[in-house]
PDB file as gemmi writes it, atoms N, CA and C in Angstrom:
CRYST1    1.000    1.000    1.000  90.00  90.00  90.00 P 1                      
ATOM      1  N   MET A   1      41.161  95.073 -85.258  1.00  0.00           N  
ATOM      2  CA  MET A   1      40.295  93.929 -85.037  1.00  0.00           C  
ATOM      3  C   MET A   1      40.164  93.673 -83.534  1.00  0.00           C  
ATOM      4  N   VAL A   2      38.936  93.494 -83.085  1.00  0.00           N  
ATOM      5  CA  VAL A   2      38.670  93.244 -81.674  1.00  0.00           C  
ATOM      6  C   VAL A   2      38.948  91.780 -81.373  1.00  0.00           C  
ATOM      7  N   LYS A   3      39.737  91.548 -80.338  1.00  0.00           N  
ATOM      8  CA  LYS A   3      40.034  90.170 -79.926  1.00  0.00           C  
ATOM      9  C   LYS A   3      38.816  89.621 -79.195  1.00  0.00           C  
ATOM     10  N   LYS A   4      38.389  88.451 -79.600  1.00  0.00           N  
ATOM     11  CA  LYS A   4      37.224  87.824 -78.982  1.00  0.00           C  
ATOM     12  C   LYS A   4      37.619  87.114 -77.695  1.00  0.00           C  
ATOM     13  N   GLY A   5      36.767  87.247 -76.710  1.00  0.00           N  
ATOM     14  CA  GLY A   5      36.990  86.611 -75.427  1.00  0.00           C  
ATOM     15  C   GLY A   5      35.994  85.482 -75.211  1.00  0.00           C  
ATOM     16  N   PRO A   6      35.698  85.187 -73.955  1.00  0.00           N  
ATOM     17  CA  PRO A   6      34.826  84.054 -73.626  1.00  0.00           C  
ATOM     18  C   PRO A   6      33.350  84.350 -73.880  1.00  0.00           C  
ATOM     19  N   LYS A   7      32.583  83.280 -73.954  1.00  0.00           N  
ATOM     20  CA  LYS A   7      31.131  83.414 -74.005  1.00  0.00           C  
ATOM     21  C   LYS A   7      30.648  83.745 -72.595  1.00  0.00           C  
ATOM     22  N   ILE A   8      29.470  84.348 -72.517  1.00  0.00           N  
ATOM     23  CA  ILE A   8      28.875  84.693 -71.222  1.00  0.00           C  
ATOM     24  C   ILE A   8      28.820  83.470 -70.315  1.00  0.00           C  
ATOM     25  N   LYS A   9      28.335  82.348 -70.840  1.00  0.00           N  
ATOM     26  CA  LYS A   9      28.177  81.156 -69.993  1.00  0.00           C  
ATOM     27  C   LYS A   9      29.527  80.643 -69.492  1.00  0.00           C  
ATOM     28  N   GLU A  10      30.589  80.785 -70.286  1.00  0.00           N  
ATOM     29  CA  GLU A  10      31.926  80.348 -69.866  1.00  0.00           C  
ATOM     30  C   GLU A  10      32.468  81.251 -68.756  1.00  0.00           C  
ATOM     31  N   LEU A  11      32.307  82.558 -68.937  1.00  0.00           N  
ATOM     32  CA  LEU A  11      32.793  83.495 -67.927  1.00  0.00           C  
ATOM     33  C   LEU A  11      31.985  83.367 -66.637  1.00  0.00           C  
ATOM     34  N   ALA A  12      30.680  83.162 -66.760  1.00  0.00           N  
ATOM     35  CA  ALA A  12      29.835  82.987 -65.577  1.00  0.00           C  
ATOM     36  C   ALA A  12      30.300  81.789 -64.760  1.00  0.00           C  
ATOM     37  N   GLN A  13      30.595  80.693 -65.442  1.00  0.00           N  
ATOM     38  CA  GLN A  13      31.070  79.494 -64.747  1.00  0.00           C  
ATOM     39  C   GLN A  13      32.395  79.784 -64.042  1.00  0.00           C  
ATOM     40  N   GLU A  14      33.291  80.476 -64.716  1.00  0.00           N  
ATOM     41  CA  GLU A  14      34.589  80.833 -64.130  1.00  0.00           C  
ATOM     42  C   GLU A  14      34.421  81.674 -62.867  1.00  0.00           C  
ATOM     43  N   LEU A  15      33.430  82.574 -62.878  1.00  0.00           N  
ATOM     44  CA  LEU A  15      33.229  83.498 -61.765  1.00  0.00           C  
ATOM     45  C   LEU A  15      32.280  82.967 -60.697  1.00  0.00           C  
ATOM     46  N   GLY A  16      31.726  81.778 -60.908  1.00  0.00           N  
ATOM     47  CA  GLY A  16      30.816  81.196 -59.926  1.00  0.00           C  
ATOM     48  C   GLY A  16      29.442  81.849 -59.921  1.00  0.00           C  
ATOM     49  N   LEU A  17      29.023  82.360 -61.070  1.00  0.00           N  
ATOM     50  CA  LEU A  17      27.715  82.990 -61.214  1.00  0.00           C  
ATOM     51  C   LEU A  17      26.886  82.199 -62.214  1.00  0.00           C  
ATOM     52  N   THR A  18      25.579  82.445 -62.206  1.00  0.00           N  
ATOM     53  CA  THR A  18      24.750  81.903 -63.273  1.00  0.00           C  
ATOM     54  C   THR A  18      24.879  82.829 -64.481  1.00  0.00           C  
ATOM     55  N   SER A  19      24.521  82.320 -65.635  1.00  0.00           N  
ATOM     56  CA  SER A  19      24.551  83.156 -66.843  1.00  0.00           C  
ATOM     57  C   SER A  19      23.644  84.369 -66.667  1.00  0.00           C  
ATOM     58  N   ARG A  20      22.472  84.164 -66.065  1.00  0.00           N  
ATOM     59  CA  ARG A  20      21.522  85.264 -65.850  1.00  0.00           C  
ATOM     60  C   ARG A  20      22.143  86.342 -64.959  1.00  0.00           C  
ATOM     61  N   GLN A  21      22.826  85.934 -63.885  1.00  0.00           N  
ATOM     62  CA  GLN A  21      23.466  86.908 -62.999  1.00  0.00           C  
ATOM     63  C   GLN A  21      24.522  87.715 -63.745  1.00  0.00           C  
ATOM     64  N   LEU A  22      25.303  87.045 -64.574  1.00  0.00           N  
ATOM     65  CA  LEU A  22      26.349  87.745 -65.317  1.00  0.00           C  
ATOM     66  C   LEU A  22      25.748  88.660 -66.378  1.00  0.00           C  
ATOM     67  N   ILE A  23      24.680  88.231 -67.025  1.00  0.00           N  
ATOM     68  CA  ILE A  23      24.004  89.098 -67.994  1.00  0.00           C  
ATOM     69  C   ILE A  23      23.495  90.352 -67.296  1.00  0.00           C  
ATOM     70  N   ASP A  24      22.939  90.199 -66.101  1.00  0.00           N  
ATOM     71  CA  ASP A  24      22.486  91.360 -65.329  1.00  0.00           C  
ATOM     72  C   ASP A  24      23.651  92.288 -64.995  1.00  0.00           C  
ATOM     73  N   ARG A  25      24.793  91.715 -64.615  1.00  0.00           N  
ATOM     74  CA  ARG A  25      25.989  92.533 -64.333  1.00  0.00           C  
ATOM     75  C   ARG A  25      26.456  93.269 -65.580  1.00  0.00           C  
ATOM     76  N   CYS A  26      26.388  92.588 -66.724  1.00  0.00           N  
ATOM     77  CA  CYS A  26      26.769  93.221 -67.996  1.00  0.00           C  
ATOM     78  C   CYS A  26      25.896  94.439 -68.255  1.00  0.00           C  
ATOM     79  N   ARG A  27      24.616  94.267 -68.093  1.00  0.00           N  
ATOM     80  CA  ARG A  27      23.681  95.369 -68.357  1.00  0.00           C  
ATOM     81  C   ARG A  27      23.907  96.519 -67.386  1.00  0.00           C  
ATOM     82  N   GLU A  28      24.170  96.210 -66.112  1.00  0.00           N  
ATOM     83  CA  GLU A  28      24.467  97.253 -65.125  1.00  0.00           C  
ATOM     84  C   GLU A  28      25.720  98.030 -65.514  1.00  0.00           C  
ATOM     85  N   ALA A  29      26.687  97.328 -66.104  1.00  0.00           N  
ATOM     86  CA  ALA A  29      27.957  97.946 -66.498  1.00  0.00           C  
ATOM     87  C   ALA A  29      27.894  98.567 -67.893  1.00  0.00           C  
ATOM     88  N   GLY A  30      26.741  98.455 -68.554  1.00  0.00           N  
ATOM     89  CA  GLY A  30      26.601  99.036 -69.882  1.00  0.00           C  
ATOM     90  C   GLY A  30      27.243  98.221 -70.992  1.00  0.00           C  
ATOM     91  N   ILE A  31      27.439  96.934 -70.741  1.00  0.00           N  
ATOM     92  CA  ILE A  31      28.025  96.042 -71.742  1.00  0.00           C  
ATOM     93  C   ILE A  31      26.874  95.322 -72.443  1.00  0.00           C  
ATOM     94  N   PRO A  32      26.689  95.571 -73.742  1.00  0.00           N  
ATOM     95  CA  PRO A  32      25.560  94.960 -74.445  1.00  0.00           C  
ATOM     96  C   PRO A  32      25.759  93.463 -74.690  1.00  0.00           C  
ATOM     97  N   VAL A  33      24.775  92.669 -74.291  1.00  0.00           N  
ATOM     98  CA  VAL A  33      24.784  91.223 -74.546  1.00  0.00           C  
ATOM     99  C   VAL A  33      23.371  90.796 -74.927  1.00  0.00           C  
ATOM    100  N   GLN A  34      23.275  89.738 -75.697  1.00  0.00           N  
ATOM    101  CA  GLN A  34      21.975  89.215 -76.117  1.00  0.00           C  
ATOM    102  C   GLN A  34      21.533  88.034 -75.258  1.00  0.00           C  
ATOM    103  N   ASN A  35      22.449  87.074 -75.050  1.00  0.00           N  
ATOM    104  CA  ASN A  35      22.101  85.859 -74.315  1.00  0.00           C  
ATOM    105  C   ASN A  35      23.379  85.182 -73.814  1.00  0.00           C  
ATOM    106  N   SER A  36      23.227  84.007 -73.200  1.00  0.00           N  
ATOM    107  CA  SER A  36      24.380  83.338 -72.588  1.00  0.00           C  
ATOM    108  C   SER A  36      25.389  82.821 -73.602  1.00  0.00           C  
ATOM    109  N   ALA A  37      24.994  82.744 -74.871  1.00  0.00           N  
ATOM    110  CA  ALA A  37      25.927  82.308 -75.910  1.00  0.00           C  
ATOM    111  C   ALA A  37      26.682  83.485 -76.532  1.00  0.00           C  
ATOM    112  N   SER A  38      26.329  84.716 -76.114  1.00  0.00           N  
ATOM    113  CA  SER A  38      27.020  85.901 -76.634  1.00  0.00           C  
ATOM    114  C   SER A  38      28.482  85.866 -76.232  1.00  0.00           C  
ATOM    115  N   ARG A  39      29.329  86.319 -77.132  1.00  0.00           N  
ATOM    116  CA  ARG A  39      30.757  86.376 -76.869  1.00  0.00           C  
ATOM    117  C   ARG A  39      31.134  87.799 -76.481  1.00  0.00           C  
ATOM    118  N   LEU A  40      31.959  87.911 -75.457  1.00  0.00           N  
ATOM    119  CA  LEU A  40      32.463  89.206 -75.009  1.00  0.00           C  
ATOM    120  C   LEU A  40      33.815  89.475 -75.651  1.00  0.00           C  
ATOM    121  N   ASP A  41      34.167  90.748 -75.774  1.00  0.00           N  
ATOM    122  CA  ASP A  41      35.541  91.032 -76.168  1.00  0.00           C  
ATOM    123  C   ASP A  41      36.397  90.916 -74.903  1.00  0.00           C  
ATOM    124  N   ARG A  42      37.678  90.801 -75.071  1.00  0.00           N  
ATOM    125  CA  ARG A  42      38.566  90.559 -73.924  1.00  0.00           C  
ATOM    126  C   ARG A  42      38.524  91.690 -72.906  1.00  0.00           C  
ATOM    127  N   ALA A  43      38.421  92.933 -73.371  1.00  0.00           N  
ATOM    128  CA  ALA A  43      38.380  94.075 -72.455  1.00  0.00           C  
ATOM    129  C   ALA A  43      37.133  94.018 -71.572  1.00  0.00           C  
ATOM    130  N   SER A  44      35.990  93.686 -72.155  1.00  0.00           N  
ATOM    131  CA  SER A  44      34.753  93.582 -71.376  1.00  0.00           C  
ATOM    132  C   SER A  44      34.828  92.434 -70.381  1.00  0.00           C  
ATOM    133  N   ALA A  45      35.418  91.323 -70.784  1.00  0.00           N  
ATOM    134  CA  ALA A  45      35.567  90.179 -69.883  1.00  0.00           C  
ATOM    135  C   ALA A  45      36.439  90.554 -68.687  1.00  0.00           C  
ATOM    136  N   GLU A  46      37.532  91.256 -68.931  1.00  0.00           N  
ATOM    137  CA  GLU A  46      38.411  91.682 -67.828  1.00  0.00           C  
ATOM    138  C   GLU A  46      37.688  92.657 -66.913  1.00  0.00           C  
ATOM    139  N   ARG A  47      36.924  93.567 -67.504  1.00  0.00           N  
ATOM    140  CA  ARG A  47      36.159  94.536 -66.713  1.00  0.00           C  
ATOM    141  C   ARG A  47      35.169  93.817 -65.795  1.00  0.00           C  
ATOM    142  N   LEU A  48      34.494  92.805 -66.324  1.00  0.00           N  
ATOM    143  CA  LEU A  48      33.547  92.041 -65.512  1.00  0.00           C  
ATOM    144  C   LEU A  48      34.252  91.255 -64.414  1.00  0.00           C  
ATOM    145  N   ARG A  49      35.402  90.679 -64.724  1.00  0.00           N  
ATOM    146  CA  ARG A  49      36.169  89.961 -63.690  1.00  0.00           C  
ATOM    147  C   ARG A  49      36.509  90.912 -62.543  1.00  0.00           C  
ATOM    148  N   THR A  50      36.925  92.124 -62.887  1.00  0.00           N  
ATOM    149  CA  THR A  50      37.281  93.115 -61.875  1.00  0.00           C  
ATOM    150  C   THR A  50      36.059  93.523 -61.058  1.00  0.00           C  
ATOM    151  N   LEU A  51      34.935  93.756 -61.734  1.00  0.00           N  
ATOM    152  CA  LEU A  51      33.710  94.143 -61.031  1.00  0.00           C  
ATOM    153  C   LEU A  51      33.237  93.057 -60.075  1.00  0.00           C  
ATOM    154  N   VAL A  52      33.243  91.820 -60.532  1.00  0.00           N  
ATOM    155  CA  VAL A  52      32.784  90.706 -59.695  1.00  0.00           C  
ATOM    156  C   VAL A  52      33.743  90.493 -58.529  1.00  0.00           C  
ATOM    157  N   ALA A  53      35.039  90.576 -58.779  1.00  0.00           N  
ATOM    158  CA  ALA A  53      36.028  90.421 -57.704  1.00  0.00           C  
ATOM    159  C   ALA A  53      35.878  91.544 -56.685  1.00  0.00           C  
ATOM    160  N   GLY A  54      35.634  92.755 -57.152  1.00  0.00           N  
ATOM    161  CA  GLY A  54      35.435  93.892 -56.254  1.00  0.00           C  
ATOM    162  C   GLY A  54      34.191  93.727 -55.410  1.00  0.00           C  
ATOM    163  N   ALA A  55      33.126  93.212 -56.004  1.00  0.00           N  
ATOM    164  CA  ALA A  55      31.885  92.981 -55.266  1.00  0.00           C  
ATOM    165  C   ALA A  55      32.083  91.896 -54.216  1.00  0.00           C  
ATOM    166  N   ALA A  56      32.816  90.848 -54.559  1.00  0.00           N  
ATOM    167  CA  ALA A  56      33.084  89.763 -53.612  1.00  0.00           C  
ATOM    168  C   ALA A  56      33.931  90.274 -52.454  1.00  0.00           C  
ATOM    169  N   LEU A  57      34.914  91.107 -52.750  1.00  0.00           N  
ATOM    170  CA  LEU A  57      35.769  91.674 -51.710  1.00  0.00           C  
ATOM    171  C   LEU A  57      34.960  92.576 -50.795  1.00  0.00           C  
ATOM    172  N   SER A  58      34.075  93.370 -51.368  1.00  0.00           N  
ATOM    173  CA  SER A  58      33.221  94.259 -50.591  1.00  0.00           C  
ATOM    174  C   SER A  58      32.297  93.459 -49.678  1.00  0.00           C  
ATOM    175  N   ASP A  59      31.715  92.379 -50.196  1.00  0.00           N  
ATOM    176  CA  ASP A  59      30.842  91.525 -49.387  1.00  0.00           C  
ATOM    177  C   ASP A  59      31.617  90.898 -48.233  1.00  0.00           C  
ATOM    178  N   ALA A  60      32.830  90.440 -48.490  1.00  0.00           N  
ATOM    179  CA  ALA A  60      33.650  89.825 -47.447  1.00  0.00           C  
ATOM    180  C   ALA A  60      34.009  90.849 -46.379  1.00  0.00           C  
ATOM    181  N   THR A  61      34.297  92.067 -46.772  1.00  0.00           N  
ATOM    182  CA  THR A  61      34.633  93.126 -45.822  1.00  0.00           C  
ATOM    183  C   THR A  61      33.429  93.454 -44.958  1.00  0.00           C  
ATOM    184  N   ASN A  62      32.253  93.543 -45.564  1.00  0.00           N  
ATOM    185  CA  ASN A  62      31.040  93.833 -44.809  1.00  0.00           C  
ATOM    186  C   ASN A  62      30.730  92.725 -43.816  1.00  0.00           C  
ATOM    187  N   LEU A  63      30.960  91.483 -44.182  1.00  0.00           N  
ATOM    188  CA  LEU A  63      30.721  90.370 -43.269  1.00  0.00           C  
ATOM    189  C   LEU A  63      31.656  90.439 -42.076  1.00  0.00           C  
ATOM    190  N   SER A  64      32.930  90.731 -42.298  1.00  0.00           N  
ATOM    191  CA  SER A  64      33.880  90.772 -41.194  1.00  0.00           C  
ATOM    192  C   SER A  64      33.604  91.963 -40.282  1.00  0.00           C  
ATOM    193  N   GLU A  65      33.101  93.067 -40.817  1.00  0.00           N  
ATOM    194  CA  GLU A  65      32.753  94.215 -39.984  1.00  0.00           C  
ATOM    195  C   GLU A  65      31.553  93.894 -39.110  1.00  0.00           C  
ATOM    196  N   ASP A  66      30.619  93.102 -39.617  1.00  0.00           N  
ATOM    197  CA  ASP A  66      29.439  92.716 -38.850  1.00  0.00           C  
ATOM    198  C   ASP A  66      29.802  91.777 -37.706  1.00  0.00           C  
ATOM    199  N   ASP A  67      30.900  91.052 -37.827  1.00  0.00           N  
ATOM    200  CA  ASP A  67      31.318  90.103 -36.809  1.00  0.00           C  
ATOM    201  C   ASP A  67      32.016  90.762 -35.624  1.00  0.00           C  
ATOM    202  N   GLU A  68      32.417  92.033 -35.771  1.00  0.00           N  
ATOM    203  CA  GLU A  68      33.143  92.705 -34.695  1.00  0.00           C  
ATOM    204  C   GLU A  68      32.204  93.014 -33.536  1.00  0.00           C  
ATOM    205  N   PRO A  69      32.697  92.865 -32.292  1.00  0.00           N  
ATOM    206  CA  PRO A  69      31.856  93.171 -31.131  1.00  0.00           C  
ATOM    207  C   PRO A  69      31.615  94.671 -31.003  1.00  0.00           C  
ATOM    208  N   SER A  70      30.476  95.023 -30.427  1.00  0.00           N  
ATOM    209  CA  SER A  70      30.125  96.442 -30.266  1.00  0.00           C  
ATOM    210  C   SER A  70      30.739  97.024 -29.026  1.00  0.00           C  
TER     211      SER A  70                                                      
END                                                                             
């Protein structure tokens, strides 16, 4: 039995994204969702948390590299 995780809208709020942004991330990652009320399984939710955290870390790294003097 697959353990049910959060709804898209709940996870989006946790990650500081809109439901639409998270749905787009799901589709990019190949995770099928219908709408913001769709429920993710726990593995997919963890995968999305990792992807979003990785993207945020990458953005922060790029910003700090841009701040360095030439």
